[in-house]
C-alpha positions, -999 to 999 in steps of 0.1 A, spaced: -91 -215 157 -55 -203 157 -30 -209 185 -21 -177 204 2 -152 187 -3 -167 153 -24 -139 136 6 -120 124 20 -151 108 -11 -156 86 -17 -119 79 16 -109 64 0 -80 45 -14 -65 77 20 -67 94 42 -49 69 27 -41 35 -7 -25 38 6 7 56 32 17 30 8 7 2 -20 28 16 3 58 22 13 58 -15 -22 55 -28 -34 83 -5 -4 105 -16 -14 100 -52 -50 109 -44 -39 141 -25 -17 151 -54 -46 146 -78 -69 168 -57 -42 195 -54 -37 195 -91 -75 198 -97 -76 228 -73 -47 244 -91 -65 238 -125 -97 253 -109 -118 222 -117 -149 223 -96 -159 186 -95 -128 164 -99 -137 129 -110 -117 99 -98 -122 72 -125 -116 35 -121 -87 38 -146 -71 65 -125 -75 45 -93 -61 14 -110 -31 34 -120 -26 47 -84 -28 11 -71 -4 -3 -97 21 26 -90 18 21 -53 25 -16 -55 54 -11 -79 69 14 -55 71 -12 -27 106 -25 -27 112 -62 -25 132 -57 7 100 -45 25 84 -79 16 115 -98 27 118 -79 59 81 -85 67 84 -122 59 115 -124 82 98 -105 110 69 -128 112 90 -159 108 83 -170 73 120 -169 63 150 -171 86 175 -151 66 171 -118 47 
């Protein structure tokens, strides 16, 4: 059992990182689908390798300041 109002402190990813990460992965997927439509490919295939690249690129695009700000917001660190 956690004390009241503690969930955000133990779920840092949910507070500030999952949303921007998911937005970037979804943008990569949308762009892939648009590129497939333009190339007139009937059944585009998303491979594990391609998905892995999207995930790595999305994580790489998250600036360290986002992580710091999230940690500060939930009280893990006092100064940014």
